[in-house]
N, C-alpha and C positions, 0 to 999 in steps of 0.2 A: 796468485795473480792470474794463472791460466784459467782458473774457474771464473774469475771476474770477466776476463776478456771473452770467454766462451758465452757467458750469459749475455753480455752486451751485444755481441755480434748476432746471436740468435734473436734477441729482442729487436735489434735494429732492422734485421731482415723482415721481421713480422710487421714492424711499423710501416716499412716501405710498401707492403702489400695491404695495409689498412686493417690488419687483423687484431692489433693491440692498441690500447690507449696508454697514456702516461700512468694512469691509476694501476693498470694491470702490471706494468713493469715495476711499479713500486711494490706491488704484492710479490713479485718474483724476488726482489731484493729481500723483502721481509721474510719470505719462506726460506730463502737460502741462509739468512742470518739465524733464523729460528733453528734450522737443522744443525748449523755449526754450534750454536749454543747448547743444543741438546747433546751433541757429541762431546763437547767440552765437559759438560756436567757428568756424563757417564764415565769419561776418562778420570775425572777427579774422584769419583766414587770408587772406581776400580783401583786407582793408585793408592788411595787411603786404605783399601782392603789389603793390598799387597804389603804396605808398610806395617799394618797391624799384625801381619803374620811374619814380620821380619824378612820379607822377600824384597830387600832393598833394590836389587838389580832390576827386577821387572818394574818396581814402583817408580824408579828414576826414569826408565824408558817411557812410561806413560806420562810422567810429568813433562818430559821433553816434548812428547807428541802434543800434549795439552797446550804447551807454550806456543808451539808452531800453529796450532789451530786458532789460538787467540790472535796471533799476528795476522793470519788470513782473514779472520772476522773483522779485525780493526781496519784492514785494507778495504774490504768490501763495504764497510760502513762509510768510509771516506768516499768511495765511488758512488754509493747511494746518495750521499749528500750532494756530490757534484751533479748527479742526474737530476735531483730535485731542483737544483739551482738553474737548470736549463728552462724550467717553467714552460714546458711544451703544451700545457693545458690551453694557453692562449691561442694556439693554432688549430684547435679542434673545430669542426664545423659547428655553426651556431645551433642547429637542431639537436646536436648531441649534448649541449650544455644543459645542466639542470635548470628548471624553471626558477627555483629559489637561488638567490645569490649567496652561495656558500663559500667560505674561505677554503683554501687548499687543505687546511687541517681538518675540516669537517667533511670533506668528500669521502664517501665510503670507499674503503679499500686501501687507504694510505696509512702507512705506519708512521706514527709520530717519532721524529728523530730523537735519539737519546739526549742530544744537547738541550732539548726542551725540558728535560727533567731536572737539570742541574740546579737552577734557582729554586724551584718548588721543594726539592729535597733539602737544600740548605736552609730554606725558610722554615720548613717543618721542624728541623732539628733545633734551630734557634728558638722557635716558639716553645719547644719542649725543654728549654733550659740546657741545651747542649747535646741532648741525646735521648734515646728511648728505644723500646722494642721495635723491631722491624715492622711488625704487623700494624702497630700504632702509627709509625711514621708513614707507612703506605696509605693508611686511611686518610691522613691529612693531605698527602700528596694527591690522592685520588680526587679529593674535594677541590683542591686548588687547580687541578688540570681538567676538571669536568667539561669546560667549554673548549678544550683543545683536543682531547682524546677522540678518536674516530671509532666507528663501529668495529673496524678491523682490530683496533687496539684491545677491544673487550672480548675478542674471540679467544678460544683455548688454543694452546700450542699443539700442533700435530704430533710433536714428539713427546708431549706430556699433557694429556687431556684435562688434567686437574689444575694446570697452571694457566693463568690469564696473561695474555701477551704484554699488556702495559706494565703489569707488576714485574714480569720477567725483565722488561726493558729497564725499569727502575732499579732492579737489583744489579744489572750490568752497569748502569750508570754509577751506582755506588762503588763498584769495583774500580771504575775509572777515576772516581773522585779520590779513592784511597791512593791510587797510583800517583795522583797529582798532589797529594798531601793535604787535600781539603777535608778529608774525613780520616778518622783514626784507623790505623791498621792493627791495633791490639785491643780492640773493644771485646767485651765478653761475648760469647756465642749468642747470636740472635739480637744483638744490640748495635745500633748505629750511633756514631758520635761525630760531631763536627770538631774541627781543629781550629786553633787561632788563625791559621792561614785561611781556613774556610770562612770564618767570620769576616775576615778582611776582604776576601773575594766577593762575598755576599754584599757587603757594604758598598763596594765599588761597582757592582754590576746589576743590582736589583733596580727595577724601573719604577717601582712605586713603594 
């Protein structure tokens, strides 16, 4: 929480002096979340290594740290959503607005919220008869979200140059869907599967 407050205070101060736009602050949120996700992944890999060597004490410590970082990341994601809901773009000077009328999702620099991935992922799994390899699911999700993803979403993660930001966001969305019971938590490695609860959620929430 201290990290979130520090970020917002610093960003707010810069807004007051006209140095930053809403888009730039969105990038700050995205970069902070990217860094946390990178740290969480590293902790996961290190804890697995400790467990493989029967070093359970250190492995458990890293799992605990990983859990705490996930809680921090989730809180920052909530704050990011709250920030986006302020919709400060409408108050920017007219000459700073792009000539083309772009939606907020299409403006360069904005990270597409993870909530946007939920329905496309569940739809993809339903179309694949309930599940499939992660890479194939992501291919379908990428096509479904082509008109929503921004140029920022297609950039590589600073913490992992070979990883694309939107695919990383989709994988984190999958983690959250598993926690909510909408996707299976005991699928084979590298396979994503929808649950009966996931089918029901999709039926009740899809718009088309």
